[in-house]
C-alpha positions, 0 to 999 in steps of 0.5 A: 332943496336938493335936486339933480340934473338928468341927462339923456344918452347922446342919441336921436331921442328928444327927451328922457320920456322918449326913453320910457315910451320906448318898450325897453327897460331904462338903465340909469346911473344914480346921483353920487356925491363926488363921483357922478361928475360929467366925465364919469357920466360920459363913460357910463354912456358909452356902455349902454346907460341911458339916463345919468344923474349929476351929483346932488345940487344943494339950491342954496349953494348953487345960487350962492357960489360960482364955484359950485355951479362950475363944479356941478352944472356941466351937463348935456341934454337935461332934466330936473330931479328932486331928491326926496331920498337922501339919507344922509344925516346933514341932508335930513337935519337941514330939511332936505333929502329923505325927510321930505317923504313925510311932507307930501304936500310940500313935494307936490308943491315943489313939483308944481313950482318947478312945472310952472317955471318951465314953458316946455311941457315935455321937460322932465321933472322926477322925484327920487324917494325912499319908502315908509314903513306903512307903504300906503303913505308911500303910494299916497305921496306918489299919487300926489306927485303924479297928480301934480304932473311928475314925470317918473318916480325912482324908488329906493326900496328901503326906508330912511332907517334901513342901510344894509337890510335886504331891499324891499323889492315887493314894496316897489312892485306895489307902488308900480301897480298903483301908478300910471307913470313910469316907476324906477327900482333902485337898491342892491343892484350890482350887475346886469343879471340883477337888474334883469331880476329886479325888473321882473320882480317889480315891473318897474320901467327903469333900473337905477344903479350906483355902487354897481356902476362904480365898480364896473362902469360897462355892467349895463353892456353886459360885462361882469367885471370892468374891461381893459377897454373901459379902463382905457376909455376912462383914462382918455375921457378923464384927461380930456375933461381935466378930472382932478387926480383924486377923482380920477384915481378913485374911480380906477380904484373901484373899477380894478377892484375885481381884477387886481390882486391884494398886492397890486391893490397895495401898490396902485392905491397908494400912487400919488400922481397921474403920471404915475397911474398912467405908467403903472397901467401901462406896465401891468395892463398894456393901457 
């Protein structure tokens, strides 16, 4: 089984469901392998992100490996998400991820099993899915999960086979209209304007973003490109958390994509140490 941990923004809310009952669209950072570690989640929460997902956690590896637990299980206030939407071949071949959308009874049983292990009825148990070509199957899956007590469902508006095709926001709208629990829309949302448009198109209660936040962690706060203050915040947070250099550097490469020239990228992207990156940022941006 593959799952994610869901964290709330550090605020006075008691649990994630309070966010969905607030009347505001919930802004969510998606689970991203290698990237949505605690340091990055801490950064986006400074810029109006309400919920954050850890990277995918493979249950068998988590149980077997202390290193996996130390790497991935660094969380704040949390809930559990069952990842039934990952389309990667390795996950599908192992019976994980998006292949689970073809096993609605199994998804229902997994939600029930997680619920039975947790005493607190307000603890959030969510699922993340992709759509079927026959949308009736997706609605049936969602309704089975709802009947078992799932807290909310995130819908990526593409099928397993679709990668770069347009997102079917109309399908998310139909799913939303068929359910009484919160629905989160996901897929090709790169700016705050995109998020607002998708909310109006689908009626979704929340918006989940992946690559858009990698490129601009301040996106949900209304910035069209990464502000220098956000870059400084990332440097401070990453150093405080002891973020490995490769992860630290890659995040900066994403963040600075829109604000650096081609020549600057050639220089910055081949820097090979934290001290070299810090010197470059100080010399060129005063960060």
